[in-house]
Structures are given as C-alpha cells and as structure tokens.
C-alpha positions, 0 to 999 in steps of 0.5 A, spaced: 612 628 498 617 626 492 616 621 488 620 616 490 617 616 497 610 615 494 613 609 491 616 606 498 609 608 501 605 604 496 611 597 496 610 597 503 602 598 504 602 593 498 606 588 503 602 589 509 596 587 505 598 581 502 601 579 509 593 580 512 591 577 506 596 571 507 594 571 515 586 572 513 583 565 515 576 566 515 571 570 509 569 575 514 577 576 516 578 577 509 572 582 508 575 586 513 582 586 510 579 588 503 576 593 506 581 596 511 586 596 504 581 598 498 574 601 501 572 607 500 576 609 507 582 604 506 589 605 506 590 605 499 585 611 498 588 615 503 595 614 500 592 616 494 589 623 497 596 626 498 599 626 491 596 633 491 603 634 495 607 631 489 610 636 484 605 637 478 610 633 473 610 627 477 603 626 478 602 623 472 606 617 473 602 616 480 596 611 476 601 607 473 605 606 480 598 605 484 595 601 479 599 595 479 598 595 487 591 595 487 591 589 482 596 585 486 591 586 492 585 584 488 589 578 486 592 576 492 584 577 496 581 573 490 585 567 490 584 567 498 577 567 498 577 561 493 582 557 498 578 559 504 571 557 500 575 551 498 577 549 506 569 551 508 567 546 503 571 540 505 570 541 513 562 541 512 563 535 507 567 531 513 562 534 518 555 532 515 558 525 511 554 519 512 557 512 515 554 507 510 556 502 515 551 503 519 544 500 519 539 504 515 533 507 519 527 503 517 521 507 516 514 505 516 512 503 509 505 501 511 502 493 511 496 489 508 489 490 511 488 483 515 481 482 511 486 482 505 491 478 508 487 473 509 485 473 502 492 472 499 493 467 505 486 463 503 489 464 495 496 461 497 494 455 501 488 453 496 492 455 489 497 450 491 491 445 489 490 448 482 485 453 484 485 460 482 483 467 483 478 470 478 473 477 479 467 478 479 462 484 479 459 487 485 453 489 481 450 483 479 443 480 476 437 478 480 438 471 475 445 470 476 445 472 484 438 468 485 435 464 479 441 461 476 443 458 483 437 455 484 433 461 488 427 462 484 424 468 486 418 464 490 424 460 494 423 460 501 431 461 501 431 468 499 429 470 506 436 468 508 438 473 504 436 481 506 437 484 499 440 491 496 436 493 490 439 497 485 436 502 481 437 499 473 444 502 469 441 501 462 437 507 459 433 508 453 432 503 449 436 498 453 432 499 459 426 498 456 428 492 453 431 491 460 424 492 464 421 485 460 427 481 461 429 476 467 434 479 468 431 487 469 432 487 477 440 489 479 442 488 486 448 488 490 451 482 490 449 478 496 455 472 495 460 471 491 456 465 488 454 468 481 462 468 479 462 461 479 455 461 474 460 466 470 466 462 470 462 456 468 460 459 462 466 462 460 471 456 460 470 448 459 471 443 466 476 442 469 475 448 473 479 450 480 477 457 481 476 462 488 472 468 487 473 473 493 470 479 493 465 485 498 458 482 498 452 486 501 446 484 505 441 489 508 442 487 516 443 490 523 451 492 524 453 489 531 459 486 533 458 479 528 454 483 523 455 488 518 451 489 512 458 490 507 462 483 508 468 479 504 467 472 502 471 467 498 468 461 494 472 456 491 468 452 486 471 445 483 469 441 477 470 436 473 469 428 472 469 423 478 469 429 484 466 427 490 465 428 497 471 425 499 475 429 495 471 436 498 473 433 506 480 431 504 481 438 501 478 442 506 481 438 512 488 440 508 485 448 508 483 448 515 490 445 518 494 450 513 490 456 517 489 454 524 494 449 525 497 442 523 493 436 526 487 440 528 480 436 529 474 438 523 467 435 521 461 435 517 455 436 520 448 436 515 447 443 512 442 445 507 444 451 501 440 452 495 445 450 490 449 444 493 446 437 494 448 434 499 450 440 504 454 441 509 457 445 515 465 445 516 467 446 523 474 445 526 476 445 533 475 452 538 481 456 536 480 459 543 479 453 549 481 447 543 474 444 545 474 444 552 468 449 551 468 456 551 462 462 550 466 464 544 465 457 541 458 456 545 460 451 549 460 446 544 468 446 543 466 446 535 467 452 531 463 453 524 468 456 518 465 455 512 459 452 509 460 446 503 457 441 498 456 437 492 454 443 486 447 442 485 445 438 478 440 445 476 446 450 477 451 445 473 446 445 468 445 453 469 452 453 468 452 450 461 455 444 465 452 437 463 451 434 469 450 427 466 458 427 466 461 432 471 461 433 478 463 438 482 463 441 489 463 448 492 465 452 498 464 458 501 467 462 507 467 469 510 473 472 509 471 476 515 470 470 520 477 467 517 481 473 520 477 474 526 479 467 528 486 468 526 488 474 530 482 473 536 479 480 533 472 479 537 468 486 533 468 485 525 467 492 525 474 494 526 475 492 520 472 497 516 473 503 521 478 506 518 483 507 524 490 507 522 492 504 530 488 498 528 491 496 521 497 498 524 497 492 529 498 487 523 
C-alpha cells in the first residue's frame, strides 16, 4: 500500500463516518457510530494499523493525514450530539407542558374547628353593635373568679361551680406574701366572667366587650357535659342601659344565628353577679316549637343567661353604680355550635378526630 492509497482510504472513511453521523437520530445510534469509527477496535484504528506496509519515508506523513480526519469526525459527532439533545429537550418540554387554561386542582387546606367558627360568628354578629373581643387568662385568682363577682366563700352559689384549683405559681418571698392575701388561691377559671372585672378596671365606660375562651369545671363527662368547655360572655356598661336594651340585643343575636323571626322569650333566672337575672330561650330549632325530646317537650331551648350587672360587681370593677348601669350575658359556645350543626355529643369537639372536623 502506498501513501496515495492510504490517503484515499482515509477520505473514504471520513465520508462514510460523516454520513453515518448525519443519519443518526438517537443518542444511542450516535454512540454506536462513535464506537465503530473512533473506538479501540474501530475502523480508524484498524486503518492506522496498516501503516507498516508503507515505505519508511512515507510513514511520518501518516499523522498529518489522519489527525484532520479524526478531528473532523469528532467535531461532527459533538455537533450532532448537541442537536439530538436539543431535540430531546424540545420533545420533553412539549410533553410536560401544562395547559394553564385548565381549572386547577383544589387541595384541602384545612378549616376552622366548628367551635372556633361559631365563636367568630358570634363576634361578627355582636361586633355590629360595637362589641369588641378581649382576652383574659385561663388561670385566675379566687378573688376575681368568685369574690369580685359577688360570690364570697360562704355563698351557696359556690355549689354551682365544681372548681379545679391549681398550685400557687409564685415562689420564695412572693409565695409567702401571696399566702397571706385574699388572692392566694389560684384556679382554672370556671367561667369567662373574670374578664369582665379586668375590663372594667382597665377602661372607663362606655364599655362593650366579649370575653370568649376555655373554661374548666370538675364534672362527670357525658354527651352534654365536659370538664373543659367554651364560653362567650358579653358586657355593656354605660349610662341609661336597661333590660329593654338587653332584650333587643339578644333578639337580634338569636335571629342572626338561628334565623329571622324565630320566637324568643325571657324567663326569670338567678346569677349572683346580675340583678335582675333572666334565662334567654329560643323556639326549639329541632321541632319549631311543637315539642320533642331535644327540648324536653317544651318547645323552647335555653341558649344563654343574662341580666343587669349587680351594683356590687360594678363597684368591684371600679365603676360608679350610681352613675352607670350595665348588663351581661353568657353563653356556652359548645351549646350554640351543637344547635347550629345538630351535633348530639359534646365530646366530639375535643376528640381529635379529623373526620369530624373535615365535615365543616
């Protein structure tokens, strides 16, 4: 074999390789061309193995002839590989493209607990009458939970509350001082009424507040009772407030929560911190007044207690009872929620069952 024949074979190999590269339509096909031409057992290496048949004076020129061929094939393979990768990317993007005109898939984002939803609805309805929500602590002193609300230690009304007392939180000298004061006993609040005393002491009339929150009593748990429950209490203190104002407010509240036109009534009641005191009833939401087991066949359901704030309570709150009058009302948020959603067991609210919460 002479140098001219070797050069012709290199040109022919280059032409076949470039044609094969151009014809490759997949990365795998291109890799096969690379291996067949430039691999360790490829056609170019096999051709180079035949340079021993060339005259000695022609062999130094072999490299100058073979290197451009190798470089041309390698460049063609690299260019084709980039193009195939670009095509593959375009195909994948087309297949994965999202149609933004399609409606999205709604995901469940959770929701309010039914008690919390009812609490917000109560605040929304009464907020239209100027009532604002204020927070108060769940751990209270005996003095604020009872004494300031006209319930002294020997008062028979103490029997209405099965109180859960807690350890004195103070330590050291503070504990010694507290042990000798009338605020030494601490408890989990039995109602949210202590928040009314705090509000009266912190601000001047006119006052219109709501004090929602958890309450605690040592009670036997059943379908209608729990040792942990929720209340919302309202307080209005101003000049000239009356039972007529209270009745009008509660009628508007009942109609907003249970439907316009639902009959309501006042019944005499008793609470140590109000005088006079009333129970506020609505027509049974189950039987519409015809009588059923839910209302004890009476056709009426009691949803809250209310009354004019006792002058002693006003004075304990730093309010002059000779100048100002006020009324208060308190309702069980659990009870209102059970009536709104026809829930029969109060224990469901705190059972930590997501299936129950997801219903709302």
